[in-house]
Residue frames relative to the residue before (quaternion, step in Angstrom):
aa qw qx qy qz dx dy dz
X 1.0000 0.0000 0.0000 0.0000 0.00 0.00 0.00
X 0.6501 0.5190 -0.3184 0.4546 3.57 0.95 -0.89
X 0.6295 0.5353 -0.3336 0.4537 3.58 1.02 -0.83
X 0.6556 0.5135 -0.3136 0.4563 3.59 0.97 -0.89
X 0.6455 0.5128 -0.3193 0.4673 3.59 1.02 -0.81
X 0.6490 0.5226 -0.3138 0.4553 3.57 1.00 -0.86
X 0.6494 0.5094 -0.3151 0.4686 3.57 0.95 -0.86
X 0.6447 0.5159 -0.3169 0.4667 3.58 0.99 -0.87
X 0.6386 0.5219 -0.3300 0.4592 3.59 0.96 -0.83
X 0.6397 0.5230 -0.3298 0.4566 3.58 0.99 -0.79
X 0.6323 0.5242 -0.3263 0.4680 3.57 1.04 -0.80
X 0.6618 0.5068 -0.3067 0.4595 3.58 0.96 -0.88
X 0.6080 0.5372 -0.3519 0.4668 3.59 1.06 -0.73
X 0.6686 0.5026 -0.3014 0.4578 3.56 0.87 -0.95
X 0.6488 0.5544 -0.3176 0.4133 3.56 1.04 -0.81
X 0.6166 0.5523 -0.3534 0.4357 3.58 1.19 -0.38
X 0.6799 0.4436 -0.2829 0.5109 3.60 1.25 -0.18
X 0.5627 -0.5713 0.4573 0.3845 3.60 -1.10 0.56
X 0.6600 -0.5556 0.3298 0.3834 3.56 -1.12 0.70
X 0.6652 0.5030 -0.3171 0.4516 3.59 0.89 -0.89
X 0.6537 0.5079 -0.3121 0.4662 3.56 1.02 -0.82
X 0.5987 0.5619 -0.3551 0.4469 3.58 1.05 -0.77
X 0.6885 0.4808 -0.2802 0.4650 3.56 0.82 -1.03
X 0.6612 0.5183 -0.3091 0.4457 3.57 0.94 -0.88
X 0.6733 0.4861 -0.2947 0.4728 3.58 0.91 -0.93
X 0.6651 0.5056 -0.3123 0.4521 3.58 0.86 -0.91
X 0.6522 0.5115 -0.3153 0.4622 3.57 0.97 -0.84
X 0.6528 0.5204 -0.3180 0.4494 3.58 0.99 -0.81
X 0.7649 0.4078 -0.2140 0.4503 3.58 0.78 -1.01
X 0.4991 0.6740 -0.4344 0.3285 3.61 1.16 -0.38
X 0.8499 0.1348 -0.1354 0.4910 3.55 -0.83 1.08
X 0.5629 0.6191 -0.3881 0.3863 3.60 1.23 -0.07
X 0.3028 -0.7043 0.6075 0.2080 3.51 -1.35 0.40
X 0.2159 -0.7796 0.5785 0.1046 3.57 -0.61 1.15
X 0.2512 -0.7432 0.5961 0.1710 3.54 -1.24 0.49
X 0.1346 -0.7398 0.6547 0.0770 3.54 -1.05 0.89
X 0.1373 -0.8174 0.5581 0.0383 3.57 -0.40 1.26
X 0.2062 -0.7864 0.5772 0.0767 3.55 -0.77 1.11
X 0.3473 -0.7832 0.4854 0.1743 3.57 -0.75 1.06
X 0.6851 0.3866 -0.3032 0.5379 3.58 1.10 0.68
X 0.6697 -0.5467 0.3386 0.3714 3.55 -1.28 0.26
X 0.6588 -0.5016 0.3961 0.3969 3.53 -1.35 0.33
X 0.7909 0.3547 -0.2521 0.4301 3.56 -1.05 0.80
X 0.6062 0.5554 -0.3617 0.4395 3.58 1.22 -0.29
X 0.7470 -0.4257 0.2722 0.4320 3.55 -1.32 0.10
X 0.6487 0.5165 -0.3273 0.4531 3.60 0.90 -0.88
X 0.6590 0.5207 -0.2995 0.4527 3.56 0.98 -0.88
X 0.6567 0.5158 -0.3151 0.4510 3.60 0.91 -0.89
X 0.6631 0.4932 -0.3059 0.4728 3.57 0.93 -0.88
X 0.6739 0.5161 -0.3065 0.4308 3.58 0.86 -0.94
X 0.6757 0.4920 -0.3048 0.4566 3.58 0.91 -0.83
X 0.6191 0.5168 -0.3439 0.4810 3.58 1.08 -0.65
X 0.6378 0.5225 -0.3227 0.4648 3.59 0.98 -0.84
X 0.6739 0.5201 -0.3052 0.4268 3.58 0.82 -0.99
X 0.6335 0.5572 -0.3374 0.4176 3.59 0.99 -0.80
X 0.7941 0.3361 -0.1503 0.4837 3.58 1.01 -0.75
X 0.5976 0.5976 -0.3705 0.3853 3.60 1.06 -0.64
X 0.5534 0.6246 -0.3911 0.3883 3.60 1.13 -0.57
X 0.6575 0.5324 -0.3173 0.4284 3.60 1.06 -0.67
X 0.7303 0.4266 -0.2222 0.4851 3.58 1.25 -0.30
X 0.5796 0.5651 -0.3838 0.4443 3.59 1.26 0.06
X 0.4919 -0.6594 0.4674 0.3236 3.63 -0.73 0.94
X 0.7657 0.3266 -0.2584 0.4903 3.56 -0.94 0.89
X 0.2729 -0.8229 0.4658 0.1772 3.59 1.34 -0.16
X 0.1127 0.7897 -0.5916 0.1168 3.63 0.54 1.08
X 0.4474 -0.6230 0.5440 0.3403 3.56 -1.33 -0.03
X 0.2170 -0.7585 0.5987 0.1386 3.57 -1.29 0.36
X 0.0901 -0.7536 0.6470 0.0732 3.54 -1.02 0.85
X 0.3237 -0.7398 0.5629 0.1763 3.55 -1.16 0.69
X 0.0417 -0.7800 0.6244 -0.0003 3.55 -0.94 0.96
X 0.2945 -0.7614 0.5553 0.1586 3.58 -1.10 0.72
X 0.0104 0.7817 -0.6226 0.0338 3.55 -1.00 0.88
X 0.0316 0.8613 -0.5039 0.0562 3.59 0.47 1.23
X 0.3637 0.7250 -0.5105 0.2855 3.58 0.37 1.21
X 0.8705 -0.0007 -0.0212 0.4916 3.56 -0.98 0.98
X 0.6726 -0.5359 0.3053 0.4090 3.56 0.91 0.89
X 0.6955 -0.4652 0.2701 0.4763 3.57 1.17 0.52
X 0.4685 0.6935 -0.4444 0.3196 3.60 1.24 -0.12
X 0.6376 0.5291 -0.3343 0.4493 3.60 0.91 -0.86
X 0.6561 0.5135 -0.3001 0.4645 3.56 0.90 -0.96
X 0.6991 0.4743 -0.2771 0.4576 3.58 0.82 -1.00
X 0.6064 0.5450 -0.3476 0.4632 3.60 1.03 -0.75
X 0.6807 0.5051 -0.2926 0.4426 3.56 0.84 -0.98
X 0.6870 0.4748 -0.2920 0.4663 3.57 0.87 -0.91
X 0.6751 0.5120 -0.3000 0.4383 3.59 0.95 -0.88
X 0.7671 0.3730 -0.1956 0.4839 3.58 0.97 -0.81
X 0.8035 0.2932 -0.1266 0.5023 3.58 0.99 -0.82
X 0.3921 -0.7284 0.4769 0.2970 3.58 1.18 -0.49
X 0.4302 0.1315 -0.7657 -0.4597 1.52 -2.10 -1.34
X 0.2874 -0.7786 0.5445 0.1212 3.55 -1.08 0.81
X 0.4505 0.6978 -0.4336 0.3496 3.53 1.07 0.81
X 0.6073 -0.5783 0.3538 0.4142 3.61 1.26 0.04
X 0.5571 0.6106 -0.3993 0.3967 3.59 1.23 0.19
X 0.7474 0.2758 -0.1878 0.5745 3.59 1.27 -0.15
X 0.0719 0.7622 -0.6426 0.0302 3.54 -0.94 0.92
X 0.3402 -0.7938 0.4929 0.1059 3.54 -1.19 0.48
X 0.2438 -0.7084 0.6448 0.1515 3.49 -1.37 0.55
X 0.0615 -0.8312 0.5521 0.0197 3.60 0.07 1.24
X 0.5684 -0.4835 0.4858 0.4550 3.52 -1.28 -0.02
X 0.5711 -0.6560 0.3596 0.3380 3.58 -0.93 0.80
X 0.5408 0.6189 -0.4036 0.4020 3.60 1.23 -0.12
X 0.4806 0.6896 -0.4274 0.3329 3.58 1.26 -0.27
X 0.5800 0.6141 -0.3791 0.3778 3.60 1.04 -0.71
X 0.7960 0.2672 -0.1318 0.5269 3.60 0.87 -0.92
X 0.3622 0.7706 -0.4656 0.2414 3.60 1.25 0.03
X 0.6546 0.5093 -0.3505 0.4351 3.67 0.85 -0.75
X 0.6539 0.5013 -0.3129 0.4725 3.60 1.15 -0.51
X 0.8220 0.3733 -0.1091 0.4160 3.52 0.92 -0.99
X 0.8045 0.2098 -0.1199 0.5425 3.61 1.07 -0.47
X 0.5117 -0.6283 0.4924 0.3176 3.55 -1.25 0.46
X 0.7242 0.4830 -0.3116 0.3809 3.55 -1.29 0.30
X 0.5425 0.6015 -0.4267 0.4022 3.61 1.20 0.07
X 0.1458 -0.7894 0.5941 0.0503 3.54 -1.12 0.78
X 0.6508 0.4814 -0.3155 0.4951 3.56 1.10 0.68
X 0.3402 -0.6812 0.6085 0.2236 3.51 -1.36 0.41
X 0.4298 -0.7338 0.4603 0.2548 3.59 -0.51 1.16
X 0.6216 0.5536 -0.3409 0.4370 3.60 1.11 -0.62
X 0.6997 0.4711 -0.2710 0.4637 3.58 1.14 -0.59
X 0.5071 0.5829 -0.4448 0.4530 3.57 1.25 -0.05
X 0.3713 -0.7136 0.5493 0.2260 3.57 -1.10 0.68
X 0.1960 -0.8204 0.5298 0.0888 3.57 -0.18 1.30
X 0.3210 -0.7762 0.5240 0.1411 3.56 -0.75 1.15
X 0.6893 -0.4061 0.2946 0.5227 3.57 1.06 -0.72
X 0.3075 -0.7071 0.5949 0.2270 3.53 -1.35 -0.01
X 0.4328 -0.7327 0.4699 0.2348 3.56 -0.95 0.87
X 0.8412 0.1116 -0.0004 0.5291 3.56 1.08 -0.50
X 0.2154 -0.6582 0.7001 0.1739 3.48 -1.32 0.63
X 0.0088 -0.8752 0.4776 -0.0764 3.55 -0.24 1.26
X 0.4461 -0.6419 0.5450 0.3033 3.56 -1.01 0.75
X 0.1428 -0.7583 0.6300 0.0873 3.55 -1.02 0.84
X 0.1256 -0.8189 0.5600 0.0039 3.54 -1.00 0.86
X 0.2692 -0.6482 0.6611 0.2653 3.45 -1.47 0.07
X 0.0021 0.7958 -0.6055 -0.0052 3.56 -0.86 0.90
X 0.1929 -0.7589 0.6140 0.0991 3.53 -1.24 0.62
X 0.5723 -0.5628 0.4727 0.3637 3.52 -1.24 0.54
X 0.6297 -0.6074 0.3345 0.3502 3.56 -1.01 0.82
X 0.6714 0.4969 -0.3084 0.4552 3.62 1.15 -0.44
X 0.4712 0.6785 -0.4500 0.3393 3.62 1.23 -0.18
X 0.4601 -0.7324 0.4403 0.2408 3.61 -0.92 0.91
X 0.5902 0.5161 -0.3859 0.4861 3.59 1.04 0.82
X 0.1169 -0.8083 0.5759 0.0364 3.56 -0.82 1.03
X 0.7718 0.1856 -0.1092 0.5982 3.58 1.24 -0.45
X 0.6203 -0.5931 0.3680 0.3576 3.56 -1.02 0.83
X 0.6111 0.5818 -0.3592 0.3989 3.61 1.02 -0.70
X 0.6006 0.5778 -0.3558 0.4230 3.60 1.16 -0.52
X 0.5358 0.6320 -0.4046 0.3871 3.58 1.25 -0.29
X 0.5501 0.6102 -0.3971 0.4091 3.60 1.24 -0.19
X 0.7901 0.2918 -0.1459 0.5189 3.59 1.18 -0.46
X 0.7511 0.3518 -0.1990 0.5220 3.61 1.20 -0.32
X 0.3295 -0.7458 0.5483 0.1860 3.58 -0.85 1.00
X 0.0591 -0.7957 0.6025 -0.0201 3.55 -0.91 1.02
X 0.3493 -0.7285 0.5539 0.2011 3.60 -0.96 0.92
X 0.0209 0.7891 -0.6129 0.0360 3.58 -0.82 1.03
X 0.4513 -0.7270 0.4643 0.2284 3.55 -1.09 0.75
X 0.0151 -0.7806 0.6249 -0.0045 3.55 -1.25 0.56
X 0.4718 -0.6320 0.5207 0.3268 3.53 -1.26 0.38
X 0.7697 -0.2369 0.2210 0.5500 3.57 0.56 -1.19
X 0.6714 -0.4520 0.3720 0.4543 3.56 -1.29 0.03
X 0.7288 0.4247 -0.3113 0.4377 3.56 -1.18 0.57
X 0.6279 0.5118 -0.3358 0.4806 3.57 1.27 -0.13
X 0.6356 -0.5346 0.3880 0.3995 3.57 -1.21 0.41
X 0.6623 0.5223 -0.3163 0.4342 3.58 0.96 -0.80
X 0.6744 0.4402 -0.2811 0.5219 3.57 1.26 -0.33
X 0.7609 0.4390 -0.2189 0.4246 3.55 0.71 -1.14
X 0.6365 0.5574 -0.3526 0.3998 3.59 0.90 -0.83
X 0.7145 0.4194 -0.2909 0.4785 3.65 0.72 -0.87
X 0.5945 0.5664 -0.3762 0.4291 3.62 1.07 -0.61
X 0.6629 0.4934 -0.3191 0.4639 3.59 0.93 -0.83
X 0.6474 0.5025 -0.3288 0.4693 3.60 0.97 -0.74
X 0.5966 0.5498 -0.3609 0.4599 3.59 1.06 -0.67
X 0.7091 0.4716 -0.2634 0.4531 3.56 0.88 -0.97
X 0.7449 0.4315 -0.2407 0.4483 3.58 0.74 -1.02
X 0.8270 0.2593 -0.0816 0.4921 3.56 0.92 -0.94
X 0.5093 -0.6847 0.4056 0.3276 3.58 1.25 0.07
X 0.3427 0.7478 -0.5040 0.2634 3.60 1.15 0.54
X 0.3812 -0.7549 0.5087 0.1612 3.55 -1.29 0.42
X 0.1662 0.7619 -0.5972 0.1878 3.57 0.78 0.99
X 0.1243 -0.7608 0.6325 0.0756 3.58 -0.93 0.92
X 0.2277 -0.8311 0.5012 0.0789 3.54 -0.47 1.27
X 0.1699 -0.7580 0.6257 0.0710 3.54 -0.91 1.04
X 0.1404 -0.8285 0.5408 0.0378 3.59 -0.36 1.26
X 0.6013 0.6183 -0.4085 0.2987 3.53 -1.35 0.10
X 0.5025 0.6349 -0.4456 0.3818 3.61 1.22 0.00
X 0.5506 -0.6470 0.4199 0.3194 3.59 -1.06 0.73
X 0.7922 -0.1664 0.1486 0.5680 3.59 1.02 -0.73
X 0.7625 -0.3775 0.2695 0.4511 3.54 -1.34 -0.03
X 0.6359 0.5261 -0.3668 0.4293 3.67 0.84 -0.75
X 0.6710 0.4894 -0.3092 0.4634 3.60 0.96 -0.80
X 0.6110 0.5298 -0.3465 0.4752 3.60 1.10 -0.65
X 0.6351 0.5304 -0.3274 0.4562 3.57 1.00 -0.78
X 0.6427 0.5139 -0.3230 0.4674 3.58 0.97 -0.85
X 0.6601 0.5113 -0.3029 0.4594 3.58 0.95 -0.89
X 0.6277 0.5280 -0.3298 0.4674 3.57 1.08 -0.72
X 0.6756 0.4982 -0.2932 0.4576 3.55 0.89 -0.93
X 0.6751 0.4874 -0.2843 0.4753 3.57 1.11 -0.68
X 0.5025 -0.6690 0.4172 0.3549 3.58 1.21 -0.33
X 0.3976 0.7149 -0.4830 0.3124 3.60 1.24 0.24
X 0.7621 0.0735 -0.0315 0.6425 3.55 1.16 -0.74
X 0.4761 -0.7096 0.4551 0.2504 3.58 -1.26 0.17
X 0.8212 -0.1612 0.0734 0.5425 3.58 1.21 0.19
X 0.4417 -0.6386 0.5613 0.2865 3.51 -1.37 -0.37
X 0.2227 -0.8361 0.4934 0.0886 3.60 -0.56 1.14
X 0.8004 0.1596 -0.1334 0.5623 3.61 1.17 0.39
X 0.3658 0.7286 -0.4876 0.3125 3.58 0.32 1.23
X 0.5545 -0.6174 0.4448 0.3370 3.56 -1.13 0.65
X 0.5280 -0.6416 0.4548 0.3206 3.55 -0.96 0.87
X 0.6242 0.5458 -0.3432 0.4412 3.59 1.02 -0.78
X 0.6352 0.5213 -0.3287 0.4656 3.58 1.03 -0.74
X 0.6298 0.5215 -0.3333 0.4694 3.58 0.99 -0.81
X 0.6879 0.4856 -0.2870 0.4567 3.57 0.88 -0.93
X 0.6637 0.5128 -0.3084 0.4488 3.58 0.99 -0.84
X 0.7801 0.3608 -0.1760 0.4799 3.56 0.87 -0.98
X 0.8359 0.1680 -0.0200 0.5221 3.60 1.04 -0.73
X 0.1180 0.8276 -0.5409 0.0925 3.60 0.95 0.77
X 0.6173 0.5634 -0.3536 0.4202 3.59 1.02 -0.71
X 0.5964 0.5599 -0.3678 0.4422 3.59 1.09 -0.60
X 0.6545 0.4963 -0.3076 0.4802 3.56 1.01 -0.81
X 0.6684 0.5195 -0.2974 0.4415 3.57 0.87 -0.99
X 0.7621 0.3694 -0.1862 0.4981 3.58 0.97 -0.90
X 0.4266 -0.7411 0.4263 0.2950 3.58 1.37 0.22
X 0.2918 0.7651 -0.5143 0.2550 3.55 0.99 0.89
X 0.7572 0.2402 -0.1715 0.5827 3.57 1.26 -0.28
X 0.1987 -0.7568 0.6087 0.1317 3.55 -1.28 0.42
X 0.3433 -0.7268 0.5629 0.1923 3.55 -0.94 0.96
X 0.1468 -0.8325 0.5307 0.0614 3.59 -0.73 1.03
X 0.8000 0.0004 -0.0351 0.5989 3.62 1.21 -0.18
X 0.1860 -0.7416 0.6279 0.1456 3.57 -1.22 0.53
X 0.3485 -0.7925 0.4804 0.1405 3.55 -0.81 1.13
X 0.5003 0.6776 -0.4232 0.3337 3.60 1.20 -0.31
X 0.5549 -0.6482 0.4213 0.3073 3.54 -1.18 0.62
X 0.7358 0.2462 -0.1787 0.6050 3.58 1.30 -0.34
X 0.5340 -0.6581 0.4104 0.3367 3.63 -0.90 0.81
X 0.3587 -0.7129 0.5622 0.2169 3.55 -1.06 0.80
X 0.5202 -0.6757 0.4193 0.3115 3.62 -0.73 1.01
X 0.7068 0.4669 -0.2764 0.4539 3.58 0.99 -0.76
X 0.6731 0.4460 -0.3004 0.5078 3.59 1.28 0.00
X 0.1342 0.8268 -0.5302 0.1315 3.55 1.10 0.73
X 0.7974 0.2700 -0.2237 0.4911 3.55 -0.85 1.03
X 0.5929 0.5407 -0.3722 0.4665 3.60 1.26 -0.25
X 0.4943 -0.6961 0.4222 0.3047 3.64 -0.63 1.04
X 0.3857 -0.6877 0.5705 0.2298 3.55 -1.17 0.76
X 0.5138 -0.6805 0.4197 0.3109 3.56 -0.81 0.97
X 0.6479 0.5328 -0.3345 0.4294 3.60 0.96 -0.77
X 0.6118 0.5516 -0.3477 0.4479 3.59 1.18 -0.48
X 0.6098 0.5602 -0.3501 0.4379 3.59 1.24 -0.30
X 0.5516 0.6277 -0.3930 0.3838 3.60 1.23 -0.41
X 0.2366 -0.7907 0.5550 0.1043 3.54 -0.98 0.91
X 0.7752 0.2339 -0.1337 0.5714 3.62 1.21 -0.37
X 0.6413 -0.5175 0.3950 0.4061 3.56 -1.29 0.30
X 0.6029 0.5533 -0.3570 0.4505 3.59 1.03 -0.72
X 0.6624 0.5017 -0.3130 0.4601 3.58 0.90 -0.89
X 0.6522 0.5176 -0.3182 0.4533 3.59 0.98 -0.83
X 0.6723 0.4859 -0.3054 0.4675 3.60 0.92 -0.85
X 0.6399 0.5202 -0.3243 0.4635 3.58 1.01 -0.79
X 0.6524 0.5096 -0.3121 0.4661 3.56 0.98 -0.84
X 0.6546 0.5171 -0.3314 0.4407 3.59 0.92 -0.84
X 0.6159 0.5547 -0.3539 0.4332 3.59 0.96 -0.79
X 0.7551 0.3942 -0.2146 0.4779 3.56 0.86 -0.93
X 0.7672 0.4101 -0.2119 0.4453 3.57 0.83 -0.96
X 0.4632 0.6773 -0.4539 0.3473 3.62 1.24 -0.09
X 0.5402 0.6348 -0.4082 0.3722 3.59 1.17 -0.39
X 0.5306 0.6054 -0.4215 0.4175 3.61 1.21 -0.21
X 0.5954 0.5665 -0.3564 0.4444 3.60 1.26 -0.37
X 0.7711 0.1823 -0.1120 0.5997 3.60 1.19 -0.47
X 0.0205 -0.8884 0.4586 0.0017 3.52 0.79 1.09
X 0.7911 0.1877 -0.0981 0.5739 3.63 1.09 -0.61
X 0.0623 0.8526 -0.5148 0.0638 3.62 0.45 1.19
X 0.1565 -0.7630 0.6214 0.0849 3.54 -1.32 0.50
X 0.0114 -0.8184 0.5744 -0.0134 3.57 -1.00 0.77
X 0.3221 -0.6567 0.6403 0.2346 3.47 -1.47 0.29
X 0.5867 -0.5695 0.4217 0.3920 3.62 -1.13 0.45
X 0.6370 -0.4842 0.4049 0.4425 3.60 -1.26 0.09
X 0.8295 0.3197 -0.2003 0.4118 3.53 -1.40 0.28
X 0.3844 0.6734 -0.5281 0.3462 3.61 1.15 0.44
X 0.5785 -0.6004 0.4072 0.3729 3.64 -0.89 0.81
X 0.5736 -0.6582 0.3738 0.3130 3.56 -0.86 1.04
X 0.6534 0.5183 -0.3419 0.4331 3.62 0.95 -0.74
X 0.6519 0.4922 -0.3239 0.4774 3.61 1.09 -0.59
X 0.5907 0.5388 -0.3620 0.4794 3.60 1.08 -0.65
X 0.6685 0.5046 -0.2947 0.4600 3.55 0.88 -0.99
X 0.6571 0.5211 -0.3129 0.4458 3.59 0.93 -0.88
X 0.6967 0.4573 -0.2856 0.4731 3.59 0.91 -0.85
X 0.5923 0.5425 -0.3715 0.4657 3.60 1.11 -0.56
X 0.6972 0.4596 -0.2812 0.4729 3.57 0.87 -0.92
X 0.6096 0.5322 -0.3511 0.4711 3.59 1.10 -0.62
X 0.6190 0.5298 -0.3313 0.4758 3.58 1.06 -0.78
X 0.6667 0.5067 -0.3045 0.4540 3.59 0.85 -0.97
X 0.6652 0.5047 -0.3033 0.4591 3.57 0.94 -0.89
X 0.6219 0.5437 -0.3381 0.4509 3.57 1.05 -0.75
X 0.6458 0.5397 -0.3249 0.4315 3.57 0.97 -0.83
X 0.7248 0.3953 -0.2279 0.5162 3.61 1.24 -0.47
X 0.4739 0.6945 -0.4221 0.3390 3.58 1.30 -0.10
X 0.4543 -0.7096 0.4584 0.2828 3.65 -0.60 1.05
X 0.6415 0.5245 -0.3360 0.4478 3.60 0.99 -0.73
X 0.6537 0.4961 -0.3091 0.4807 3.57 1.00 -0.81
X 0.6486 0.5200 -0.3240 0.4516 3.59 0.90 -0.89
X 0.6488 0.5096 -0.3164 0.4681 3.58 0.99 -0.82
X 0.6359 0.5247 -0.3175 0.4685 3.57 1.02 -0.83
X 0.6578 0.5110 -0.3054 0.4614 3.58 0.94 -0.90
X 0.6483 0.5126 -0.3176 0.4649 3.58 0.97 -0.82
X 0.6308 0.5371 -0.3265 0.4550 3.57 1.00 -0.79
X 0.7286 0.4088 -0.2173 0.5048 3.56 1.07 -0.80
X 0.4094 -0.7243 0.4470 0.3286 3.58 1.36 -0.01
X 0.3784 0.6930 -0.5077 0.3447 3.55 1.00 0.91
X 0.2618 -0.7862 0.5423 0.1384 3.57 -0.53 1.15
X 0.2002 -0.8019 0.5594 0.0623 3.55 -1.02 0.88
X 0.1920 0.7145 -0.6633 0.1126 3.54 -1.10 0.86
X 0.0851 -0.8903 0.4457 0.0384 3.55 0.62 1.23
X 0.2059 -0.7226 0.6482 0.1238 3.50 -1.41 0.48
X 0.4674 -0.6857 0.4772 0.2892 3.58 -0.91 0.87
X 0.6428 -0.5260 0.3916 0.3960 3.54 -1.26 0.34
X 0.6395 0.5304 -0.3299 0.4482 3.58 1.00 -0.79
X 0.6653 0.4931 -0.3063 0.4695 3.61 0.94 -0.86
X 0.6539 0.5055 -0.3124 0.4682 3.56 0.99 -0.81
X 0.6217 0.5397 -0.3406 0.4541 3.60 0.99 -0.81
X 0.6575 0.5100 -0.3066 0.4622 3.59 0.98 -0.83
X 0.6623 0.5002 -0.3066 0.4661 3.60 0.93 -0.88
X 0.6039 0.5492 -0.3502 0.4595 3.59 1.02 -0.76
X 0.6571 0.5163 -0.3076 0.4551 3.57 0.93 -0.88
X 0.6493 0.5197 -0.3184 0.4548 3.58 0.96 -0.82
X 0.6823 0.4918 -0.2971 0.4521 3.59 0.86 -0.91
X 0.6825 0.4889 -0.3021 0.4517 3.58 0.96 -0.77
X 0.6511 0.4773 -0.3222 0.4944 3.59 1.29 -0.08
X 0.2891 0.7628 -0.5192 0.2548 3.59 1.22 0.43
X 0.5803 -0.6088 0.4007 0.3634 3.66 -0.92 0.83
X 0.5944 -0.6312 0.3736 0.3297 3.60 -0.94 0.91
X 0.6509 0.5209 -0.3448 0.4314 3.62 0.95 -0.72
X 0.6328 0.5059 -0.3287 0.4854 3.58 1.10 -0.66
X 0.6244 0.5373 -0.3302 0.4609 3.56 0.99 -0.86
X 0.6642 0.5101 -0.3099 0.4502 3.58 0.89 -0.93
X 0.6441 0.5247 -0.3338 0.4455 3.60 0.92 -0.83
X 0.6812 0.4683 -0.2928 0.4805 3.56 0.91 -0.88
X 0.6475 0.5242 -0.3261 0.4468 3.58 0.92 -0.88
X 0.6501 0.5097 -0.3180 0.4652 3.58 0.94 -0.83
X 0.6375 0.5327 -0.3308 0.4478 3.58 1.00 -0.77
X 0.7220 0.4629 -0.2505 0.4490 3.56 0.98 -0.84
X 0.6268 0.5290 -0.3502 0.4523 3.59 1.23 -0.15
X 0.4632 0.6594 -0.4589 0.3744 3.59 1.27 0.00
X 0.3059 -0.7686 0.5379 0.1626 3.56 -0.89 0.95
């Protein structure tokens, strides 16, 4: 039954394209091997989502190509995105799973060589609550205590939520998160937390915490002190909302620029200049995968939560964020350059 549903979904995807485009796309992708490059290390949340997507999206792409997943965890995905944007390949055979900070990276950090508006966004797999959590022995029980108590939190590199989110709170609200960078990924940060090297993670997806460390939640080994999402998560009842901490309009606008990435927590893109019919085909294949019963069952087995966004909706949101007023952009950028 699942096979029949998958085949039907593939037919419906093809039906959204003009006949000539269908034939052209299918002919191009037939027998090809696509690459999905993940901008983080093996075993983390981005990697788990990407590998689940790759296993099922192949059934919805005209021509039935194969997909391999490769990891390139350098500079928060900036190196990967720079390479794809400037060098390609730009033929639709390579797409990427960047860290969600890539959308606003050209506004906020140095070293970018791409325009986020010119990337072809395929979609996002999840709208995800993001949280700061501390180990149960940390001497902070409420986010407001961060104004007077210094806490060590782990991060991979600049440009990631675990680095940028606490930095902005330090700047806007006078908090005292001290960031320890250099970890390879979330699993290594978790190990360091358990060993007592650091005291938690101040910017991580709730789904990642649940997937990798559900026992910590069950055994109350960690405490959530803030949620960064723009709408409250039902399962985080009582955990303060970050937007409620803002005292001025400037603070609210600065927070929205940075924390809006929780709306597109698992984004995917193609490089610029990919032929439009192939962009359209991969967008529709992504959408069909999100509705595929086999994929949904696989995601549930892996405890991967889904709340997808289409490529068109994501492209529009990217455009809105990149039009943030320059003075707000500067305030956030200055906050994130603090070492």
